[in-house]
KOLDOMI-116890 format. One record per residue (C-alpha): residue number from 1; residue in one letter; chain; x, y, z. Coordinates in steps of 0.1 Angstrom, whole numbers, plus 5000, padded with zeros to 4 digits. Layout:
<pts>
<pt NUM A A <X Y Z>> ...
</pts>
This chain:
<pts>
<pt 1 M A <5002 4999 4999>> <pt 2 N A <5022 5031 4990>> <pt 3 A A <5006 5064 5004>> <pt 4 C A <5017 5090 4988>> <pt 5 L A <5031 5100 5018>> <pt 6 L A <5041 5085 5056>> <pt 7 A A <5019 5102 5083>> <pt 8 A A <4989 5120 5091>> <pt 9 A A <4987 5156 5110>> <pt 10 L A <4967 5183 5127>> <pt 11 I A <4967 5220 5114>> <pt 12 I A <4970 5236 5149>> <pt 13 P A <4951 5277 5151>> <pt 14 N A <4977 5300 5145>> <pt 15 T A <4977 5311 5181>> <pt 16 I A <4994 5283 5193>> <pt 17 G A <5034 5271 5187>> <pt 18 Q A <5043 5306 5187>> <pt 19 T A <5077 5304 5203>> <pt 20 M A <5095 5273 5191>> <pt 21 Y A <5110 5254 5213>> <pt 22 E A <5150 5247 5220>> <pt 23 G A <5143 5210 5214>> <pt 24 E A <5130 5222 5175>> <pt 25 I A <5163 5244 5176>> <pt 26 E A <5184 5219 5181>> <pt 27 A A <5170 5191 5157>> <pt 28 Q A <5175 5218 5128>> <pt 29 N A <5210 5225 5141>> <pt 30 S A <5222 5189 5140>> <pt 31 T A <5206 5178 5107>> <pt 32 F A <5220 5209 5090>> <pt 33 H A <5255 5201 5102>> <pt 34 K A <5249 5161 5097>> <pt 35 L A <5240 5164 5066>> <pt 36 W A <5259 5196 5052>> <pt 37 G A <5288 5201 5076>> <pt 38 Q A <5278 5238 5083>> <pt 39 S A <5262 5264 5107>> <pt 40 F A <5222 5262 5104>> <pt 41 K A <5217 5301 5100>> <pt 42 W A <5185 5316 5118>> <pt 43 T A <5192 5356 5117>> <pt 44 F A <5170 5369 5094>> <pt 45 D A <5192 5395 5079>> <pt 46 D A <5217 5363 5070>> <pt 47 L A <5191 5347 5049>> <pt 48 P A <5185 5350 5014>> <pt 49 L A <5151 5368 5010>> <pt 50 T A <5149 5353 4973>> <pt 51 A A <5165 5322 4958>> <pt 52 R A <5157 5302 4930>> <pt 53 V A <5182 5261 4920>> <pt 54 A A <5198 5265 4885>> <pt 55 D A <5178 5258 4852>> <pt 56 H A <5194 5222 4847>> <pt 57 R A <5184 5216 4887>> <pt 58 V A <5147 5222 4882>> <pt 59 P A <5131 5188 4887>> <pt 60 Y A <5110 5173 4865>> <pt 61 S A <5072 5168 4866>> <pt 62 G A <5068 5130 4876>> <pt 63 Y A <5042 5107 4875>> <pt 64 I A <5027 5097 4910>> <pt 65 Y A <5018 5061 4898>> <pt 66 P A <4983 5057 4919>> <pt 67 D A <4979 5022 4931>> <pt 68 T A <4943 5018 4915>> <pt 69 H A <4964 5018 4878>> <pt 70 G A <4989 4994 4892>> <pt 71 G A <5015 5017 4906>> <pt 72 T A <5049 5009 4890>> <pt 73 V A <5039 4976 4877>> <pt 74 S A <5044 4983 4837>> <pt 75 A A <5080 4991 4841>> <pt 76 L A <5090 4969 4870>> <pt 77 V A <5072 4941 4841>> <pt 78 K A <5103 4955 4820>> <pt 79 Y A <5127 4948 4848>> <pt 80 D A <5119 4911 4859>> <pt 81 Q A <5120 4904 4820>> <pt 82 A A <5156 4919 4821>> <pt 83 F A <5165 4904 4858>> <pt 84 D A <5141 4879 4871>> <pt 85 Q A <5121 4857 4849>> <pt 86 K A <5099 4845 4874>> <pt 87 G A <5083 4878 4877>> <pt 88 R A <5081 4887 4912>> <pt 89 A A <5089 4921 4912>> <pt 90 A A <5061 4926 4892>> <pt 91 A A <5041 4906 4911>> <pt 92 H A <5048 4919 4946>> <pt 93 E A <5042 4957 4929>> <pt 94 R A <5006 4945 4925>> <pt 95 R A <5000 4930 4961>> <pt 96 D A <5014 4956 4975>> <pt 97 T A <4988 4977 4952>> <pt 98 S A <4959 4961 4956>> <pt 99 L A <4961 4960 4998>> <pt 100 T A <4933 4980 5009>> <pt 101 A A <4930 5004 5036>> <pt 102 P A <4891 5012 5059>> <pt 103 V A <4873 5041 5042>> <pt 104 T A <4841 5055 5063>> <pt 105 R A <4817 5071 5047>> <pt 106 R A <4780 5084 5049>> <pt 107 V A <4754 5062 5031>> <pt 108 T A <4722 5077 5028>> <pt 109 Y A <4690 5050 5022>> <pt 110 T A <4657 5048 5018>> <pt 111 R A <4632 5032 5038>> <pt 112 R A <4594 5022 5029>> <pt 113 V A <4572 5026 5060>> <pt 114 G A <4535 5027 5062>> <pt 115 F A <4514 5025 5032>> <pt 116 G A <4532 5044 5005>> <pt 117 G A <4551 5062 5023>> <pt 118 S A <4590 5069 5031>> <pt 119 R A <4615 5073 5051>> <pt 120 T A <4652 5086 5046>> <pt 121 F A <4680 5068 5067>> <pt 122 T A <4715 5079 5069>> <pt 123 R A <4740 5056 5089>> <pt 124 L A <4782 5056 5087>> <pt 125 E A <4797 5021 5068>> <pt 126 T A <4831 5014 5068>> <pt 127 V A <4844 4999 5038>> <pt 128 H A <4881 4986 5022>> <pt 129 A A <4892 5002 4998>> <pt 130 V A <4917 5018 4979>> <pt 131 P A <4921 5054 4982>> <pt 132 Y A <4926 5073 4948>> <pt 133 W A <4954 5098 4960>> <pt 134 Y A <4977 5063 4975>> <pt 135 G A <5009 5064 4951>> <pt 136 H A <5047 5075 4948>> <pt 137 C A <5042 5108 4950>> <pt 138 N A <5067 5103 4978>> <pt 139 G A <5093 5086 4954>> <pt 140 W A <5086 5109 4923>> <pt 141 T A <5097 5132 4950>> <pt 142 S A <5132 5120 4959>> <pt 143 A A <5139 5105 4925>> <pt 144 T A <5135 5137 4906>> <pt 145 I A <5157 5158 4942>> <pt 146 R A <5187 5131 4937>> <pt 147 H A <5184 5123 4901>> <pt 148 A A <5186 5141 4867>> <pt 149 E A <5162 5130 4845>> <pt 150 P A <5167 5099 4827>> <pt 151 Q A <5173 5112 4789>> <pt 152 T A <5182 5084 4767>> <pt 153 S A <5170 5043 4769>> <pt 154 V A <5191 5015 4776>> <pt 155 V A <5193 4977 4769>> <pt 156 R A <5197 4957 4798>> <pt 157 N A <5195 4916 4784>> <pt 158 G A <5180 4924 4755>> <pt 159 V A <5151 4948 4772>> <pt 160 V A <5152 4982 4762>> <pt 161 F A <5139 5005 4791>> <pt 162 T A <5134 5042 4783>> <pt 163 P A <5134 5073 4800>> <pt 164 A A <5101 5065 4811>> <pt 165 D A <5106 5033 4819>> <pt 166 I A <5138 5044 4841>> <pt 167 K A <5115 5073 4863>> <pt 168 G A <5086 5044 4869>> <pt 169 L A <5122 5025 4885>> <pt 170 L A <5133 5053 4902>> <pt 171 A A <5099 5062 4919>> <pt 172 E A <5100 5028 4928>> <pt 173 I A <5129 5027 4946>> <pt 174 Y A <5122 5056 4969>> <pt 175 I A <5090 5049 4977>> <pt 176 Y A <5094 5036 5008>> <pt 177 N A <5129 5045 5014>> <pt 178 E A <5138 5069 5042>> <pt 179 N A <5138 5103 5047>> <pt 180 E A <5154 5130 5071>> <pt 181 M A <5125 5147 5081>> <pt 182 L A <5128 5182 5087>> <pt 183 A A <5095 5193 5099>> <pt 184 E A <5061 5179 5103>> <pt 185 G A <5030 5184 5123>> <pt 186 Y A <5017 5222 5132>> <pt 187 I A <5053 5240 5116>> <pt 188 N A <5058 5272 5134>> <pt 189 P A <5068 5301 5107>> <pt 190 G A <5101 5299 5119>> <pt 191 K A <5107 5269 5114>> <pt 192 L A <5092 5273 5078>> <pt 193 H A <5108 5305 5070>> <pt 194 T A <5142 5288 5083>> <pt 195 I A <5140 5258 5068>> <pt 196 I A <5138 5271 5032>> <pt 197 A A <5156 5297 5036>> <pt 198 N A <5188 5278 5043>> <pt 199 W A <5183 5244 5022>> <pt 200 I A <5168 5264 4990>> <pt 201 G A <5183 5298 4997>> <pt 202 R A <5218 5291 5010>> <pt 203 G A <5228 5257 4993>> <pt 204 M A <5204 5256 4959>> <pt 205 H A <5190 5227 4971>> <pt 206 P A <5156 5212 4963>> <pt 207 I A <5133 5201 4993>> <pt 208 G A <5104 5176 4995>> <pt 209 M A <5065 5190 5007>> <pt 210 E A <5041 5177 5018>> <pt 211 A A <5015 5201 5006>> <pt 212 D A <4978 5196 5021>> <pt 213 P A <4968 5193 5052>> <pt 214 G A <4948 5164 5065>> <pt 215 S A <4935 5124 5058>> <pt 216 E A <4953 5130 5021>> <pt 217 K A <4990 5128 5014>> <pt 218 W A <5005 5152 4982>> <pt 219 N A <5043 5150 4980>> <pt 220 Y A <5059 5178 4959>> <pt 221 P A <5095 5192 4954>> <pt 222 I A <5101 5224 4962>> <pt 223 Y A <5132 5242 4946>> <pt 224 G A <5125 5287 4949>> <pt 225 Y A <5108 5311 4968>> <pt 226 S A <5109 5346 4970>> <pt 227 V A <5097 5364 5006>> <pt 228 E A <5085 5404 5008>> <pt 229 A A <5092 5417 5043>> <pt 230 Y A <5072 5445 5053>> <pt 231 N A <5064 5458 5090>> <pt 232 R A <5099 5459 5103>> <pt 233 S A <5107 5465 5139>> <pt 234 A A <5133 5454 5167>> <pt 235 K A <5110 5428 5179>> <pt 236 G A <5096 5410 5148>> <pt 237 V A <5090 5416 5107>> <pt 238 D A <5058 5402 5089>> <pt 239 V A <5062 5381 5056>> <pt 240 Q A <5045 5374 5023>> <pt 241 L A <5067 5340 5012>> <pt 242 V A <5061 5325 4974>> <pt 243 V A <5070 5292 4973>> <pt 244 K A <5079 5277 4936>> <pt 245 Y A <5077 5239 4931>> <pt 246 A A <5070 5212 4908>> <pt 247 M A <5033 5201 4901>> <pt 248 S A <5030 5163 4892>> <pt 249 S A <5018 5155 4857>> <pt 250 E A <4991 5133 4841>> <pt 251 T A <5010 5107 4830>> <pt 252 E A <5053 5096 4825>> <pt 253 T A <5067 5108 4796>> <pt 254 D A <5102 5105 4785>> <pt 255 K A <5106 5140 4783>> <pt 256 S A <5089 5152 4814>> <pt 257 P A <5073 5186 4818>> <pt 258 R A <5081 5214 4842>> <pt 259 I A <5046 5223 4856>> <pt 260 E A <5054 5247 4880>> <pt 261 K A <5031 5252 4912>> <pt 262 E A <5027 5281 4938>> <pt 263 K A <5023 5282 4977>> <pt 264 H A <5016 5317 4993>> <pt 265 F A <5023 5323 5029>> <pt 266 N A <5012 5352 5052>> <pt 267 Y A <5033 5349 5085>> <pt 268 H A <5048 5373 5116>> <pt 269 L A <5080 5363 5124>> <pt 270 N A <5094 5373 5163>> <pt 271 L A <5132 5383 5165>> <pt 272 D A <5151 5382 5195>> <pt 273 D A <5176 5410 5203>> <pt 274 E A <5203 5394 5177>> <pt 275 G A <5176 5393 5149>> <pt 276 K A <5174 5354 5155>> <pt 277 I A <5140 5340 5147>> <pt 278 T A <5127 5323 5176>> <pt 279 G A <5088 5320 5162>> <pt 280 G A <5061 5332 5150>> <pt 281 Y A <5020 5330 5134>> <pt 282 Y A <5003 5327 5106>> <pt 283 Y A <4978 5355 5087>> <pt 284 R A <4942 5335 5083>> <pt 285 N A <4951 5340 5043>> <pt 286 S A <4982 5319 5048>> <pt 287 A A <4988 5288 5031>> <pt 288 R A <4994 5256 5054>> <pt 289 I A <5015 5223 5049>> <pt 290 D A <5021 5196 5070>> <pt 291 M A <5056 5183 5062>> <pt 292 L A <5091 5197 5048>> <pt 293 W A <5117 5167 5040>> <pt 294 V A <5146 5158 5021>> <pt 295 P A <5151 5122 5008>> <pt 296 L A <5180 5103 5012>> <pt 297 R A <5204 5077 4999>> <pt 298 P A <5188 5047 4988>> <pt 299 K A <5189 5016 5003>> <pt 300 A A <5187 4980 5001>> <pt 301 A A <5146 4967 5004>> <pt 302 G A <5143 4950 5040>> <pt 303 E A <5174 4967 5055>> <pt 304 K A <5169 4997 5081>> <pt 305 G A <5153 5025 5062>> <pt 306 N A <5141 5005 5036>> <pt 307 E A <5119 4981 5053>> <pt 308 R A <5090 4978 5032>> <pt 309 G A <5111 4981 4998>> <pt 310 N A <5102 4959 4966>> <pt 311 P A <5127 4933 4973>> <pt 312 Y A <5129 4919 4939>> <pt 313 V A <5144 4950 4927>> <pt 314 D A <5179 4955 4927>> <pt 315 I A <5186 4992 4939>> <pt 316 N A <5220 4986 4923>> <pt 317 E A <5207 4979 4889>> <pt 318 V A <5188 5007 4890>> <pt 319 L A <5211 5034 4892>> <pt 320 A A <5234 5017 4868>> <pt 321 I A <5204 5021 4843>> <pt 322 W A <5199 5053 4854>> <pt 323 R A <5236 5062 4853>> <pt 324 D A <5241 5050 4811>> <pt 325 S A <5205 5074 4806>> <pt 326 V A <5224 5102 4817>> <pt 327 P A <5258 5122 4801>> <pt 328 A A <5286 5123 4826>> <pt 329 V A <5288 5159 4823>> <pt 330 D A <5253 5165 4835>> <pt 331 R A <5251 5143 4867>> <pt 332 T A <5281 5156 4879>> <pt 333 K A <5266 5188 4883>> <pt 334 W A <5237 5171 4907>> <pt 335 A A <5249 5182 4935>> <pt 336 H A <5229 5167 4965>> <pt 337 V A <5233 5157 5001>> <pt 338 D A <5241 5122 5012>> <pt 339 P A <5255 5106 4981>> <pt 340 I A <5260 5072 4974>> <pt 341 E A <5296 5068 4970>> <pt 342 L A <5297 5061 4930>> <pt 343 D A <5275 5095 4930>> <pt 344 R A <5300 5112 4951>> <pt 345 L A <5313 5144 4932>> <pt 346 T A <5354 5140 4929>> <pt 347 D A <5384 5167 4935>> <pt 348 D A <5383 5179 4896>> <pt 349 I A <5346 5185 4896>> <pt 350 Q A <5333 5217 4911>> <pt 351 F A <5303 5229 4913>> <pt 352 T A <5290 5261 4927>> <pt 353 H A <5254 5268 4939>> <pt 354 L A <5252 5305 4922>> <pt 355 R A <5219 5314 4906>> <pt 356 P A <5214 5317 4874>> <pt 357 T A <5227 5348 4854>> <pt 358 Q A <5222 5339 4825>> <pt 359 P A <5197 5354 4793>> <pt 360 G A <5168 5333 4802>> <pt 361 D A <5180 5323 4839>> <pt 362 A A <5157 5344 4862>> <pt 363 T A <5159 5343 4892>> <pt 364 L A <5128 5349 4919>> <pt 365 A A <5114 5386 4912>> <pt 366 T A <5107 5413 4943>> <pt 367 S A <5138 5408 4969>> <pt 368 A A <5161 5435 4984>> <pt 369 K A <5189 5407 4997>> <pt 370 P A <5193 5377 4969>> <pt 371 A A <5209 5346 4977>> <pt 372 T A <5247 5350 4972>> <pt 373 A A <5273 5326 4958>> <pt 374 I A <5296 5298 4980>> <pt 375 E A <5325 5312 4980>> <pt 376 P A <5350 5296 4969>> <pt 377 A A <5331 5267 4952>> <pt 378 L A <5341 5235 4967>> <pt 379 A A <5340 5202 4953>> <pt 380 I A <5313 5178 4971>> <pt 381 S A <5345 5157 4985>> <pt 382 E A <5368 5186 4996>> <pt 383 V A <5346 5190 5026>> <pt 384 V A <5360 5174 5055>> <pt 385 N A <5351 5165 5090>> <pt 386 N A <5321 5183 5085>> <pt 387 S A <5337 5215 5081>> <pt 388 F A <5351 5239 5056>> <pt 389 A A <5382 5222 5040>> <pt 390 T A <5407 5246 5025>> <pt 391 T A <5430 5218 5009>> <pt 392 S A <5421 5196 4978>> <pt 393 A A <5402 5165 4982>> <pt 394 S A <5438 5152 4967>> <pt 395 E A <5456 5162 5002>> <pt 396 T A <5432 5147 5020>> <pt 397 P A <5433 5108 5031>> <pt 398 N A <5395 5094 5013>> <pt 399 D A <5389 5080 5048>> <pt 400 E A <5387 5116 5059>> <pt 401 L A <5360 5129 5038>> <pt 402 A A <5322 5135 5057>> <pt 403 E A <5299 5110 5047>> <pt 404 S A <5274 5142 5038>> <pt 405 D A <5293 5167 5027>> <pt 406 L A <5280 5198 5008>> <pt 407 A A <5300 5232 5010>> <pt 408 M A <5277 5263 5021>> <pt 409 P A <5284 5298 5027>> 
</pts>
């Protein structure tokens, strides 16, 4: 049963949770340092007010592979033809997408009473069905954040995997894979603002969003934002935040569209004497979300972190097919946290998180303080022991490289 994500959450009225707890702050500091080797910034004036990933890094609009349509079974049929003549990967997916969940619905019916009369009754009934929104939206979101879009077909054991097939396989290996949860439930606007500004503003790294609080779970990748600040005082500031994210497509295609959507947030941020964000509250016309997360490296099915994954799909085979579908020059631009060893950038392939400056690469408008380039631009493997490195990776033993290592300002 591939629910489109992870956990239900309640929206608490905007008068609750105005100040973030010490544990919330420490959790962000710890997670960011673990994955970036840098300090999470809380000072409002230190955070970029507008940012957008480079055009080549904008997530593709992938398909959610609904359970009611068999999930990723079409791609897995090809996988079985190439690697498992017993058809076990596709069979596992058919079982997984057919699992039912209890659904309570209100049923109205009419009963005859007396002579020629009738009476209407209403009662609640519980039935078992696959909800229409169950699917792989978190699998697609993870794949499009961590991987460049497949470009060419790849042949394995005489079977042709098209780019659309490869996207289906990527969505499958991430559907139950663990994520780093950045925020869930009631997300204090102070936390919302700082997570987006640190991850996308400073890191130019897309993150996952569960966009519609309630029983249904819909996940999409955020890749840009803009902030308009007003009513600034020593103790606070009002903010209008516009978030850019990729919407899912109606089907999977070899060349996916880029369907851009927006969410609009309106909130007040509380500031301490040093200008650090300590919390805040939403205004009534603000959008709400109940989850922010970042995908981690794929684990083999059955391992800790992917206990419910498809046991008949070899993630190394899938990733090898993906690599053969994407030119190396494009893969080396795809910096992300928690890289697996084969996709770790080397010391001679550098990257920056510069905002686009060429014609046609316009950033989100409105802010007086744009995101700045990382100085200097470091290769991933140049970050040593979770701190800025001043020497090249070639001068550092490999066993000293940080496990997760992107350079940030």
